[in-house]
N, C-alpha and C positions, 0 to 999 in steps of 0.2 A: 477057775478064777483065782487070782492071787489073794493070800490072806489079808493083805493090807487093803486091797480094793474091796473085799467083802466087808471088812470092818467099817470102811468109809460109807459104803452103800447102806449098811445097817443103821449107822449114825444119821445119815441124811433122812432115811425113812422114818426114824424115830423123832425127828424134829417137829415141834407143833406147827400146824398150819397157821400162817400169819394172816391177819385181816388186811385186805387190800385198802390202801389209803386212796380215797376218791374225792375229787373236788365236789362239793355239795351242789354246785351249779350244774354239774353234769349228771345229776340224778333226776329221774322222772318222778312225778308226784307219788305214784304208788310205792316206789322204793323208799321215799322219804317218810311215808306214813304207815309203814307195815302193811301195805296193800289194802288199806281201809278206804282210801280216797282215790279218785281218778282225776286226771289233769283237767284244769280249766283252760279256756282259750289263752289266757295270759301265761299260764304255766307252759303251754306248748310253745308260745312264741318266745318266752324267755329261754326255755331249754334249747330250742333250735338255734336261737341267736348265739348262744354260748358254744354249741357243738360245731357250728359252721365257721366260727371266728377263725380267721387266718388260714382256713383250709384252701388248698389249691385245687381241690376236686369237686367243689360244689358251687352252684349258682342258684339264687332264689328268684323265681318268677311268680306271677300272679295268675290264678284262674279267674279272678274277678272279685267284686266287693258284694258282700251280702246285704240283705235288706236293712240290717241294723248297722251297716257301715264297717263290718270287719273284712279284712283282706283274707282271701282263701289262698294260703301259700302252697306253692309247689316247689319242691327241692330237686334240682337236677344234679345227680351224682355221676361223674364221668372222669376218666383219665385217658387223655388230657381233658381239662375243663371244657364244658359245653355251655354256652349261654343262649343260643337260639335254636329254633326247630331246623333252620336251614343248615346250621353247623352239624346238628345231629344227623340229618339225612346224608350230608356229605361224608360223614365218618364211615357210613356203611354198616354200623353196628346195630344190632337189635335194641329196641327201646322197650323197657319193661316198666309198666305203670302199676303201682301198688297204693291202694287207697284204704284208709280207715275212717270210721266215724260217720258213715252214711246214715246210720241210725244211732243217735247220740247215747241211747242206753246200752249199746253194745260196744263196750269201751276198749277191749284189749287190743283191737287192731290199731287204734290211735297210739296206744302205749308201745306196741311192738315196732311200729314205724320209727318212733323216736329212738328206741334202743338200737335198731339196726343202723340208723344214721350214725349213732355214736360208735358202734362197733366197726363200721366201714371207714368212717373218717378219722377215728382216733384209736381204734383197736386193732384186731388181727385179721379183719376181713376186707382190707383194701383190695386184695386180689380179685374180689367180686366185680371190680371195675375194669378188669383186664380186657374183657370182650363184649361189654354191654354198657348201655346207659340206663340208669334207673331213675324214674320219676317217682318220688315219694310224696304222698298227700296225707299227712297225719290227721288233719281235722277238716274234713269236707263239709260237714254240717256245723259250721262255726257258731251260728246264732243259738241253736237249741242245745248245744253242748253245755252251756252254763245255766240252763234252766233246770237246776238239780233239785231233786226231792228224793226221800226214801220211799221204797215200796213200789217204784215204777216197773221194776223187772222182778216179779216174784220168783221166777224160775232161777234167778241168780242168787236168791237167798241171802240178800244183804251183802253181797260181795261184788263191788264196793257198796257202801252204805247208801250213798246217793248217786244217782245218774241223771243225765239229761233226758229230754223227750225225743220221741221217735220222728215226728214230723219236722219240717223246717219252719222258719218264722212266718212263712206264707200259709202254713197249714197243710202242705202237701207232703207226702211220702216221697223222698227223693229216689227210692228204688221202685217207683211205679211211674216214673216220669220220662222214661227213655224214648217214647214215641211222640208224646204231646209237647214235651219241652216247655212247660209252663213255669218252672221254677228258675230263679236267678242262677242257682248252682248248676242245674243241668245244662243251661244254655252256655255258661261259662266253661264247663267241662268239655262239651262238644266243640264249641266254636273256638275256644282259646287253647285247648290242649289236644283233644283227640283228632280233630281235623289237621291242624298244622304239624303235630308231632307224630301222629300215626303209630301208636304203640303196637309192637308185635304181639304182646301179651298184656291183658288187663286182669288184675287181681283185685277182688273186692272182699274186704274182711268184715265178717258178721259174727253174731252169736245165735245159737238156736233158741227156739222158744220153749223147749221142754221135753222132748221125747227121750226116754231113758235108755238109749243105746249105750254101747260100751266103748265108744271112741272119744278121744279127747278133742278131735277135730274131724268133721265130715266135709267132703268136698264134692263139687259138681262142676262139669265143664259147661261151655256155652251150648244150650240144648236146642237152639232153633233149627229145625230140619229143613226150612225153606232156603237156608243158605247152602253154601258149598260144604261138602262133607269132610274134606281133608283136614282142615284145622281141628274140627271136633275129634276125628279119629286119632290124630297125633296126640292131642290132649289126653284122651281117654286111654289110649293103648300104650303111650310112651311116657308122657310127663307124670301123670298121676300115679301109675304103678311104681316108677322108680323113686319118686318122692316119698311115697308111702313106705317103701322098703327102707330108704335111708333114714327116714324119721324114727323108725323103730330101732334100726341098727345103731344109729349114732346118738340118739336122744332118748331112747326108750319111751317114745310117744306113739300111741296107736291112732292111725288115721283110717278112715273108711268112707264108703259111699254115702252121700247125703240121702236121707229118707225118713219119713214118718212111718210108724206102724200103729195099728188100732186093735187093742185087745178086745174091746167091745164088739168089733165086727168079727174077729177071727178066733177069739179065745186065746188060750195059751197051750202050747208055744205058737207064736205067730208064724205065718207062712209067707208073708209078703212085706215089702217096704215100698213106699211111694215118694217119689221126688216132688218138687214144686213144679208149677206149670211152665209151659214153653213160651209164654209171651215175651216179646222183645221189649216190653215196657221195663222189664228187669234189665239192668245194665249189662250184666254178664251175658244174657241171652242175645242182646242186640249185637254183640260183637260177632256172633255167627253170621249175621246178615251183612256185616262189614268185612267178611272174609279174613277175620283175625281170630286169635286164640284168646280164651278167657277162662278164669277159674273163680269159683265161688268157694270161700272158706267160711265154715260155720263152727266156731268153738262150742264145746259142750257147756251149756248153760249151768248145769248143776255143780260144776267144779268151782273151786275158789278162784278169785281173781289171779292170784300168783300162778295157779295151775294153768289157767287159760292163757295167760301171757306166755308162759313157758311153752305150751303146746303150739300156739299160733306162731311163736318165734321159730320153733322147730320146722313148722310147715313152710313158712315164708323163706327162711334161710335156705332150706333145701330146694325150694323152687328156684331161687337165685343161683344155687350151685348148678342146677340143671341147665338153666338158661345161659349161664356163663360158658358152659361146655358146648351146648347144642344150638345156640342162637342162630348160626348161619343156616342150619337145616330148617329151623322154624321160619326164617325169613323166606327161604325157597318155597316152602309149602304154602305160605300165605300168598306169595306172589303168584304161584301157579293157580291157586284157588281164585284169586282176583281175575287172572286172564281167563280161566275157565268160565267164570260168570259172564264176562264180556263176549267170549266166543259163543256161548250158548244162545245169547241174544241174537248175534249176527247170523248164526247158522240155523237156529231153530225157532226164532221169534215168530210168533203166529201159527206155530205148528204143535207145540207141546204144552202140556198142562203141568202146573205147580200148585202145591198146597197153599191154601189161604186159611183154613181152619183145621185144627188138629185135636186128637185125643191121646191120652196117655195109655201106653201099652207096655207089656213086659219085654225086657230084653230076652234074647234067646238063651243066654247063659245066666243061671242063678248066682247068687253070692255063695261060694262054697262053704265059708265059715263066717257067720255073722255074729259079732260080739254084741252082747246086750245084757243088761241086768236081768236076772231071773225074776219070775213072778210066781205067786201061789194063788190058788183059787179059794174064794171064801164067799159068804153070803151076807149081804148088808142087812140093815135093820128093816128094809122093806121086803126081804125075802128074795132079793135079786142077786143073781150070780155076778161077782165082780172079781178083779184080779189085783192083788197088792204086790208091790215090789219088794223083793228080797235083797239082801245086801251084796250078794256075790255076783260076779260077771261070768257069764257062760258063753259058749259058742253054739249057735243053731246051724244046722247043716242045710245047704241048698235052699236058701231063702230066695223067693222070686223077687226080682228087682224091677219094679215098674219105673224105668228111667228112659224110656223111648217114647217117640210120638209118631203117629201115623195120620195122614191127611184124611179128613172126613169131607172136605169140600176143596175142589180145585178150580183153577181159572187158567185161561190161555195166557202164556207168557207173551207179551207183545214186543214189538221193536221199539215202542216208546209211547208216550202220552202227550196230548196237547191240552193245556190248561187255558181256558178263556180268560181274557184280561180282567174280566170282572171278578176273578178269583186270584188276584195277585197275592192275597194273604197265603194261599196254598203254595204258590211259587216261593214266597219268602221263607216259608216253613221248611220246604225242601232244602233251600240254601243253608239254613241254619244247621241242617244235618250234614252239610258238605256236599250236597248233590249239585251237579252241574246243570243249570237251567239257562236256556237261551231265549231272550225276548225277540220275537219275530220282527223283522224290518220289511218283509214283503210277503206276498201271499203264498200259502202252501195248500196243496190238496192232499188229503189223507184218506186212505181206505182202511177200515178196521171194524170195530164193534162199539155200539152204544149200549150201556146197561140201563134198562128201564126198571125203576123200582115200583113194586106194587104194594109194598107195606114197609113201614118203619116203626119198629117197636122200641120203646125206651124203658129202661129198668125203673121199677117203682122207687127203689131206694138208691140214693146217691153213693157213688164210689169215687173217691178222690175229687169230690165236688162235681162229678159228672153223673148224669143218668145214662148209662152206657147204651148205645143204640145198636140194634141189629136190623139189617135190611134183608128184604126178600125181593126177588125180581129175576130178570133174565137178560142175556146179551142177545143182540141181533146185528147182523152185518149192516154196515152203513158207510157212506162216503160223505165227507165234509170238507168245507173250505175254511181256512183260518187265515187271519191277516195280521197286519201291523199291531203290535202291543200284546198279542197273545203269546203264551209261553210254550216253548218246545222242550221236552225232556227226552233226549235220546237215551235209551236204556243200555246202549253199548258203552258203559262206563263202570268204574269199580263198584259203585253202590247199587248196582242193578237190583239185587235181591231185597235191599232195604226199600228202594223206591217201589217195587212191586208190592211189598207188604203194607206200605203206607197208603198207596193209592187205590189198590183193589177194593171195590166197595163192599165185598163180602168178607174181607179179611176180619179175623177175630181180634186184631189189635191195631187196626188202621185208623185213618183219619175220620172215616164215617163212624166208626165205633166210638171215637172220642168226641163226637158231636160237632166236628168242624163244618158239616154240611146241613145241620139241622135247619138253620134259617132258610136255605134254599129249598129244601123239601117242604117245609111248612108253608112258606109264602106261595109255593106253586100248588098247594092243595093235596099233599100226599094222603091226607085222611079221606079224600073223596075220589081220587083218580090217580092213575099211574103218573110218575114223574121221571124224567130222564136224569140220570146222574151226569153232572156237567163236564167231567173229565173224559176226554175221548181217548180210547185205546186204539193205537194204529198198528197196522201190520206193514203198510207201505206208505211212503210220503214222497211227494214230489214238490 
């Protein structure tokens, strides 16, 4: 190197780092408050208005209007600009949906979506629109976001000081509503966004509730094993490993598998971790039944807000890096999974069994090096053994990962279902999910099975305002005639697996489970005698 060049380089390196001048309207609320406050609804709307102003890459659409009259905005980022679902489909590009604020106390997803919008539209990440369309939803739970108080999220240790509440303004948990669709937000999401736009990948941003693992973010794929397996396999084997590697390499952020552990059960060191359950009431899991990919993001609750924003940003930005490079392959995998679901009905309907109830089991491969805070053993004031957290992070070897599910109950996959016209509400519910339902205009003869219920048990305590129902009974072969006004659901369609899980009476997250048929069973005397389930499962129809 020449002496003059060396002198210039030394001088440049010795210059002080200058503070970047930023328009205050382009700062999110945490940035303006030293990360002590989170964005209100107005903050989000003001910020997004400023950041999309005059942009040629963004259009704003609406998911719907909340109970309290707030618009639920969806920002469509694309190059060239896209304004409708039809335009998006015509582009042939993958559509990536990223959502924050499903639980209003879990705030960093909301903030990260805003920052990413700024970086893509006004910063150095516009290239992320080269090969994909991104749907950003910063503030899904609009109403409850502003119902802020201190102490709502004790595991977040006052960072930020105040947060909103978990449930929506109707009193429901939006991440338990995927099957029953009782909330305004869930109906708007499915009917106005998911069905018409059909995202290739769905990403839902959360914060954990307190396990002291050693990761800044933990992740999970769509777990539902009643769906086609290929989208799950690609998410688990390709997306998550690469994103995890890149987050560490480029951002120095440790990502790892989602899971709780229990020192009271196993002592220390722990031997196992356990994921959340498989139910498609959780939005991420439902996408497995829709033949699509999905990722759950859980920021580490015990880190400060600025750290959680940083780690969630690393995770989501690396997901978008991956999808921008690999979106075409993802589209192909999803399309094949969809066709496989249809072909299975056509070729094996009436012949094979599929799971309707599941239990959690261990994966074949353990986690080779699991990061966690260390613990020490002590005895409490009652003389009981307990374990207290130490300050250092360690790695435990070969931790068993309970992140798989096996069927404990199966049912025959049919060619389709017939819904009597008296149950038009069930047909309408299926349509809300995007299911193709045909109203009969002439007679049909069907052979298949009738399920006869011998017992219906309801939980003693309500869950999401429902006393969850569990049915017992059996199927028997039958032939039936149906006529004008009844509803025909041919299973040879893209949402075959979702239909099956909704309508099978013994499903552990279906419509029977959510009390949709309670009135039918009660009025027909289920407490005293067997009662037929009114939805007919057919194997042949003429």
